C-alpha positions as CSV (number, residue, x, y, z in Angstrom):
1,M,-2.9,-17.7,20.6
2,F,-2.8,-19.6,23.8
3,K,-2.8,-23.4,24.3
4,R,-5.7,-24.5,26.4
5,R,-4.8,-27.5,28.5
6,G,-7.9,-29.5,29.3
7,I,-7.1,-31.3,32.5
8,F,-10.1,-33.3,33.4
9,S,-10.5,-35.2,36.6
10,V,-13.3,-36.5,38.7
11,L,-13.0,-33.9,41.3
12,S,-15.9,-31.6,40.4
13,I,-17.4,-29.5,37.5
14,L,-16.1,-26.4,39.3
15,L,-12.4,-27.6,39.2
16,V,-12.8,-28.5,35.6
17,V,-14.2,-24.9,34.8
18,T,-11.5,-23.4,37.0
19,L,-8.7,-25.2,35.2
20,C,-10.1,-24.3,31.8
21,L,-10.2,-20.6,32.8
22,Y,-7.0,-20.3,34.6
23,G,-4.7,-23.3,33.5
24,C,-4.0,-21.8,30.1
25,S,-0.3,-20.9,29.7
26,G,1.6,-19.6,26.7
27,K,4.8,-20.7,25.0
28,E,7.5,-20.7,27.7
29,T,10.3,-19.0,25.9
30,G,12.2,-15.7,26.6
31,G,9.2,-14.0,25.5
32,S,6.6,-16.1,27.2
33,E,2.9,-15.0,27.4
34,S,1.9,-13.9,30.9
35,S,-1.1,-15.2,32.9
36,N,-4.5,-14.7,31.3
37,R,-5.3,-12.8,34.2
38,D,-3.3,-9.9,32.8
39,K,-4.9,-9.4,29.4
40,S,-3.3,-6.1,28.5
41,L,-0.8,-4.9,26.1
42,T,1.5,-1.9,26.9
43,V,2.2,0.5,24.0
44,L,4.8,3.2,24.2
45,V,4.2,6.2,22.0
46,E,5.3,9.8,21.5
47,G,2.5,12.1,23.2
48,G,0.1,13.9,20.8
49,S,1.8,12.2,17.8
50,P,-0.1,10.2,15.1
51,A,0.9,6.8,16.8
52,F,-0.8,8.1,19.9
53,T,-4.0,9.1,18.0
54,V,-4.3,5.9,16.2
55,A,-3.5,3.8,19.2
56,K,-6.2,5.5,21.2
57,E,-8.8,5.3,18.3
58,T,-8.1,1.5,17.8
59,A,-7.9,0.3,21.3
60,E,-11.5,-0.7,21.9
61,E,-11.6,-2.5,18.5
62,F,-8.3,-4.5,19.4
63,K,-9.9,-5.4,22.8
64,E,-13.1,-6.6,21.2
65,K,-11.1,-8.6,18.7
66,T,-8.5,-10.2,21.1
67,G,-9.7,-9.6,24.6
68,Y,-6.5,-7.5,25.3
69,E,-6.8,-4.0,26.8
70,V,-4.3,-1.7,25.1
71,K,-2.5,0.4,27.7
72,I,-1.0,3.4,26.1
73,E,2.1,5.0,27.7
74,S,2.7,8.5,26.1
75,V,5.9,10.5,26.6
76,P,7.8,13.3,24.8
77,Y,9.8,12.5,21.6
78,T,13.1,11.9,23.5
79,G,11.4,10.0,26.2
80,V,10.4,7.2,23.9
81,Y,14.1,6.6,23.2
82,D,15.1,7.0,26.7
83,K,12.4,4.6,28.1
84,L,13.3,1.9,25.4
85,K,17.0,2.3,26.1
86,A,16.4,1.6,29.8
87,E,14.2,-1.3,28.7
88,V,16.8,-2.8,26.6
89,A,19.4,-2.6,29.6
90,S,17.0,-3.9,32.3
91,Q,15.0,-6.4,30.3
92,A,12.1,-5.6,32.8
93,G,9.3,-6.3,30.3
94,A,7.6,-2.9,30.8
95,F,6.5,-2.5,27.2
96,D,5.2,-4.8,24.6
97,V,5.0,-2.5,21.5
98,A,6.7,0.9,20.7
99,T,6.6,3.4,17.8
100,I,10.0,4.6,17.1
101,D,12.0,6.9,14.8
102,I,14.3,5.2,12.1
103,L,17.1,7.0,13.7
104,W,17.0,4.7,16.8
105,F,17.4,1.2,15.4
106,P,21.2,0.8,15.6
107,A,21.1,1.8,19.3
108,L,18.1,-0.3,20.2
109,A,18.1,-3.3,17.9
110,G,20.0,-5.4,20.4
111,G,16.9,-5.3,22.6
112,L,14.2,-5.8,19.8
113,L,12.4,-8.9,18.6
114,P,13.3,-9.8,15.0
115,L,10.2,-9.5,12.7
116,D,11.5,-11.1,9.5
117,G,8.8,-13.6,9.4
118,M,6.1,-11.0,9.5
119,I,7.2,-9.2,6.3
120,S,5.6,-11.2,3.5
121,N,6.1,-10.6,-0.2
122,E,2.7,-9.0,-0.3
123,I,3.6,-6.5,2.4
124,E,7.1,-5.9,0.8
125,K,5.5,-5.0,-2.6
126,D,3.1,-2.5,-0.8
127,L,5.9,-0.5,0.8
128,F,8.2,2.3,-0.7
129,P,11.8,1.5,-1.4
130,G,14.0,1.6,1.6
131,L,11.3,1.2,4.1
132,I,12.1,-2.4,5.1
133,S,15.9,-1.7,5.1
134,G,15.3,1.4,7.2
135,G,13.7,-0.7,9.9
136,S,16.5,-3.4,9.8
137,Y,19.8,-3.7,11.4
138,Q,22.6,-6.1,10.3
139,D,20.3,-7.9,8.0
140,K,17.5,-8.5,10.5
141,V,14.1,-6.8,10.2
142,Y,13.1,-5.2,13.5
143,G,10.3,-2.6,12.6
144,M,6.9,-2.7,10.9
145,P,6.5,0.8,9.0
146,V,3.5,2.9,10.1
147,W,4.4,6.0,8.1
148,T,7.1,7.5,5.9
149,N,7.6,11.0,4.6
150,A,10.2,13.2,2.8
151,K,10.6,16.8,1.9
152,N,8.8,18.2,-1.1
153,I,8.3,21.6,-2.7
154,I,5.2,23.3,-1.3
155,Y,4.4,26.7,-3.2
156,R,1.9,29.5,-3.6
157,T,-0.3,28.7,-6.6
158,D,-1.6,32.2,-6.6
159,L,1.9,33.7,-7.1
160,F,3.0,31.1,-9.7
161,E,-0.1,31.4,-11.8
162,D,-0.4,35.2,-11.8
163,E,-0.1,36.3,-15.3
164,T,2.0,39.5,-14.5
165,N,4.4,37.2,-12.6
166,K,4.7,34.8,-15.5
167,T,5.4,37.4,-18.1
168,K,8.0,39.2,-15.8
169,F,9.7,35.8,-15.0
170,K,10.2,34.7,-18.6
171,A,11.5,38.0,-19.6
172,E,14.1,38.0,-17.0
173,Y,15.0,34.2,-17.0
174,G,14.1,33.1,-20.5
175,Y,11.7,30.2,-19.5
176,D,8.1,29.8,-18.0
177,L,7.5,30.1,-14.5
178,H,6.6,26.7,-12.9
179,P,7.3,24.8,-9.6
180,P,11.1,24.3,-9.7
181,K,12.4,21.0,-10.9
182,T,16.2,21.7,-10.7
183,W,18.7,23.4,-8.5
184,T,18.9,26.2,-11.0
185,E,15.1,26.9,-11.4
186,Y,14.8,26.9,-7.5
187,R,17.4,29.6,-7.1
188,D,16.0,31.5,-10.0
189,I,12.5,31.5,-8.7
190,A,13.6,32.1,-5.1
191,K,15.4,35.3,-6.3
192,F,12.5,36.2,-8.4
193,F,10.0,36.4,-5.6
194,T,12.2,37.9,-3.0
195,G,11.4,41.7,-2.6
196,D,9.5,44.6,-1.1
197,T,5.9,44.2,-1.9
198,D,4.5,47.2,0.2
199,Q,6.9,49.8,-1.0
200,D,8.4,50.4,2.6
201,V,12.1,49.8,1.5
202,K,12.2,46.6,3.4
203,V,12.0,43.0,2.1
204,D,8.8,41.5,3.1
205,M,8.7,38.5,0.8
206,Y,11.1,35.7,0.4
207,G,11.5,33.1,-2.2
208,T,12.1,30.3,0.2
209,T,14.2,29.5,3.3
210,V,17.3,27.6,4.3
211,F,17.5,25.3,7.4
212,G,20.4,26.1,9.6
213,A,19.0,25.6,13.1
214,N,20.9,23.5,15.7
215,N,19.0,20.3,15.0
216,G,18.8,17.2,12.8
217,D,16.3,18.8,10.5
218,A,19.0,21.2,9.2
219,V,21.3,18.2,8.5
220,A,18.6,16.2,6.8
221,S,17.8,19.2,4.6
222,W,21.5,19.6,3.5
223,L,21.7,15.8,3.0
224,D,18.6,15.8,0.8
225,H,20.7,17.9,-1.6
226,A,23.7,15.7,-1.3
227,T,21.6,12.7,-2.5
228,Q,20.6,15.0,-5.6
229,A,24.3,15.8,-6.1
230,G,25.1,12.1,-6.6
231,T,26.2,10.6,-3.3
232,E,25.7,6.8,-3.3
233,S,25.7,6.7,0.6
234,L,25.3,9.2,3.3
235,V,28.3,10.6,5.1
236,I,30.1,7.0,5.3
237,D,30.5,4.7,2.3
238,K,29.9,1.0,2.3
239,N,33.5,0.3,3.3
240,G,33.3,2.6,6.3
241,E,35.3,5.4,4.9
242,V,34.2,9.1,5.7
243,I,33.0,10.8,2.5
244,V,31.3,13.9,3.9
245,N,33.9,16.1,2.5
246,T,33.6,14.8,-1.1
247,K,32.1,16.6,-4.1
248,P,28.3,16.0,-3.6
249,Y,28.4,17.2,0.0
250,V,30.5,20.3,-0.8
251,E,28.3,21.2,-3.7
252,S,25.1,20.8,-1.9
253,L,26.3,22.9,1.1
254,Q,27.7,25.5,-1.4
255,F,24.1,25.5,-3.0
256,L,22.4,26.4,0.4
257,T,25.2,28.9,1.2
258,D,24.8,30.8,-2.1
259,I,20.9,30.9,-1.7
260,L,21.6,32.6,1.8
261,N,24.6,34.8,1.2
262,T,24.7,35.4,-2.4
263,D,21.2,35.5,-3.6
264,K,19.7,36.6,-0.3
265,S,16.5,35.2,-1.2
266,V,15.8,33.7,2.3
267,P,15.4,35.5,5.6
268,N,18.3,36.5,7.8
269,G,18.8,34.4,10.9
270,A,19.1,31.1,8.9
271,L,20.9,29.6,12.0
272,E,17.7,29.7,13.9
273,I,15.4,28.3,11.1
274,A,14.1,24.8,10.4
275,S,10.7,23.3,9.7
276,A,8.7,25.1,12.4
277,E,10.0,28.5,11.4
278,T,9.8,27.9,7.7
279,S,6.2,26.8,7.8
280,E,5.2,29.9,10.1
281,L,6.8,32.1,7.3
282,F,4.9,30.4,4.6
283,W,1.6,30.4,6.4
284,S,1.9,34.1,7.2
285,G,2.3,34.8,3.4
286,K,5.9,35.8,3.6
287,A,7.5,33.1,1.5
288,A,6.7,32.1,-2.2
289,M,7.7,28.4,-1.6
290,M,9.4,26.1,1.0
291,I,11.0,22.9,1.0
292,A,9.1,21.0,3.8
293,W,8.0,17.7,4.9
294,G,5.3,16.5,2.5
295,H,2.5,16.5,5.1
296,F,2.9,20.2,5.8
297,Y,0.7,20.6,2.7
298,I,-2.4,19.9,4.8
299,P,-2.0,22.5,7.5
300,S,-0.8,24.9,4.9
301,N,-4.3,24.7,3.3
302,D,-6.1,24.8,6.7
303,P,-7.5,28.3,7.2
304,K,-7.3,28.0,10.9
305,Q,-3.5,27.8,10.7
306,S,-2.7,29.3,7.4
307,Q,-3.3,32.8,5.8
308,V,-2.5,31.3,2.4
309,A,-5.0,28.3,2.6
310,G,-6.6,27.4,-0.8
311,K,-3.6,29.0,-2.6
312,V,-1.1,26.2,-2.0
313,G,0.4,23.5,-4.2
314,S,2.8,20.7,-4.0
315,A,5.6,19.4,-6.3
316,P,8.2,16.7,-6.0
317,M,11.5,17.5,-4.5
318,I,14.0,19.3,-6.9
319,A,16.7,17.3,-8.7
320,G,20.3,17.9,-8.9
321,S,22.8,16.4,-11.4
322,A,21.9,12.7,-10.2
323,G,18.1,13.3,-10.1
324,I,15.5,13.5,-7.4
325,G,16.6,12.5,-4.1
326,A,15.8,13.0,-0.4
327,V,16.3,11.5,3.1
328,P,13.1,10.0,4.2
329,G,11.8,10.2,7.8
330,P,9.8,7.0,8.5
331,W,8.6,5.6,11.8
332,Y,8.1,2.0,12.8
333,Q,6.4,-0.2,15.3
334,V,8.7,-2.7,17.2
335,I,8.5,-5.3,20.0
336,P,10.9,-5.2,22.8
337,S,12.5,-8.7,23.0
338,S,11.8,-8.5,27.0
339,S,8.1,-8.4,26.1
340,K,6.2,-11.3,27.9
341,K,3.4,-11.1,25.3
342,Q,5.3,-11.3,22.1
343,E,2.7,-13.2,20.2
344,I,-0.3,-10.8,21.0
345,A,2.2,-8.1,20.2
346,K,2.9,-9.4,16.9
347,E,-1.1,-9.6,16.3
348,Y,-1.1,-5.9,17.4
349,L,1.4,-5.0,14.8
350,E,-0.7,-6.9,12.1
351,F,-3.7,-5.2,13.2
352,I,-2.3,-1.6,13.0
353,Y,-0.8,-2.4,9.7
354,E,-4.1,-3.3,8.3
355,K,-5.3,0.2,9.4
356,N,-2.6,2.1,7.9
357,E,-5.1,4.6,6.4
358,L,-5.6,6.0,9.8
359,F,-2.1,7.4,9.9
360,M,-3.1,9.1,6.6
361,E,-6.1,10.6,8.0
362,T,-4.3,11.7,11.1
363,L,-0.9,12.9,9.6
364,G,-1.3,13.1,6.0
365,V,1.1,10.3,5.2
366,A,1.2,6.5,5.7
367,A,3.5,3.7,4.9
368,R,1.6,1.6,2.3
369,V,1.8,2.5,-1.4
370,S,-1.9,1.3,-1.8
371,V,-3.0,3.8,0.8
372,F,-1.1,6.6,-0.8
373,E,-2.6,5.7,-4.2
374,E,-6.2,5.5,-2.7
375,Y,-5.9,8.9,-0.9
376,S,-4.1,10.7,-3.8
377,K,-7.4,10.7,-5.6
378,K,-9.2,12.5,-2.8
379,E,-9.5,16.2,-2.3
380,G,-7.2,17.6,0.1
381,Y,-4.4,15.1,-0.4
382,E,-2.9,16.6,-3.6
383,H,0.6,16.3,-2.0
384,L,0.6,12.6,-2.2
385,E,1.4,12.0,-5.8
386,P,4.4,14.4,-5.9
387,L,5.5,12.8,-2.6
388,M,5.3,9.5,-4.0
389,T,7.6,10.6,-6.8
390,T,10.1,11.9,-4.2
391,L,10.0,8.8,-2.1
392,S,10.6,6.7,-5.2
393,G,13.3,8.9,-6.5
394,E,16.5,7.2,-7.8
395,Q,18.5,9.1,-5.3
396,T,16.4,8.8,-2.1
397,Q,18.1,6.9,0.6
398,N,18.3,6.3,4.3
399,R,20.9,7.6,6.7
400,P,23.5,5.1,7.6
401,D,22.4,2.4,10.2
402,I,25.4,3.0,12.6
403,T,25.2,3.4,16.4
404,E,27.3,6.6,16.2
405,W,24.9,8.5,13.9
406,Q,23.3,10.8,16.5
407,Q,26.6,11.7,17.8
408,I,28.1,12.4,14.4
409,E,25.0,14.6,13.6
410,S,25.2,16.6,16.8
411,E,29.1,16.9,17.0
412,A,30.1,17.2,13.4
413,L,27.3,17.8,10.9
414,I,25.2,20.3,12.7
415,P,28.4,22.5,13.5
416,A,29.6,22.1,9.9
417,V,26.3,23.3,8.3
418,Q,26.4,26.3,10.7
419,Y,30.0,27.2,10.0
420,A,29.3,27.3,6.3
421,L,26.1,29.2,6.5
422,S,27.5,31.7,8.9
423,G,30.5,32.2,6.6
424,E,33.0,31.3,9.3
425,K,34.2,28.6,7.1
426,T,33.8,27.8,3.4
427,P,31.8,24.6,2.7
428,Q,35.0,22.8,1.9
429,E,36.7,23.8,5.1
430,A,33.5,23.1,7.1
431,L,33.3,19.5,5.8
432,D,36.9,18.8,6.0
433,W,36.7,19.8,9.8
434,A,33.6,17.6,10.2
435,A,35.5,14.6,8.5
436,E,38.2,14.7,11.2
437,I,35.5,14.8,13.9
438,I,33.8,11.9,12.4
439,K,36.9,9.7,12.1
440,G,37.5,10.3,15.8
441,I,33.9,9.3,16.6
442,L,34.0,6.2,14.6
443,P,35.6,3.0,16.1
444,P,38.9,1.9,14.6
445,K,38.6,-0.5,11.6
């Protein structure tokens, strides 16, 4: 990694030793390696996240392998973005590696080191579709994937396999009870399981939930269904035209609105519900199924967290008219271009990539197909096979890589979803409104 300059003179053996130890210098480029006296690598991660856990677990091994101490700086989710954004502006060289959300690439790419040379054909073949493009911006690769995820169906096996339920369901709907595969089946099954189970004239069991909270989770949930309804790109097409008020988006928002307001097979208060609230409802035994991030299967089967542990199954995401689709949520390791230790940082990325199974053991998902396949054969990882189906779905696609995405999400898409779910506007009206807001956010062509 470093060039050792053997500078021999007749001064003394001591001088020779000193020169050998301290005369080593790296490549003197914009990302030059610092002096050997500072054999440390600063890694920025979200506190308490899988990235933090894996960095901590592997730090000693990396030091033994390279001589570099891994210094971990952990901050809250938004703090990772804020610190990297400041680093891009200042070029201070405060961080050598960071683990980031896919959403941040457009805003940060200008201050990241391109990694195109690190993505070999072998690596590319072992990654899910869209993972490399998700870590790219303007045709340059900036991120090495560490894990990916998508929403799946998670359901109560005891309810679905109950003979009385199976008989009643077939009599009412004309087909066998099974984990839903289509929008129609999802609505039917959600309605079937919603009801009063303790005879107190109050609904205490719901078929599912609808995400409507004031956050990006609600948007991603709705966009999952827009992919299933046939959109070929999300919100903006390849020509930069706003398409958020076209048929796939209106149909998918109508689908959610009908589940909430017509079928009434989800709890009231949808505008305050997203992943955390949904999982709590399911774990407390008050929901028959949920559309949730694939790794939620693991805590759902943990008796320390879930009252329905041991009674939980997983199935691929439902399909719309265009097939199975979802919006994945991958995370990546990146190297700030301001790092003075770019070569050892690259070595660290390769080191962590080779230990991708640690993310599977920590979180329940990973990035590499080979890791998914290996762990899918193990007890406790039954969610992986259906999740692989979802991640490879013909309609699964990333959000657009535009710098305005987070502004579009917060100022146009979240309000539009809430307008429709609350009944304040029809889905078409809400999305027509959102389209105008988005046009005002995007720069002129």
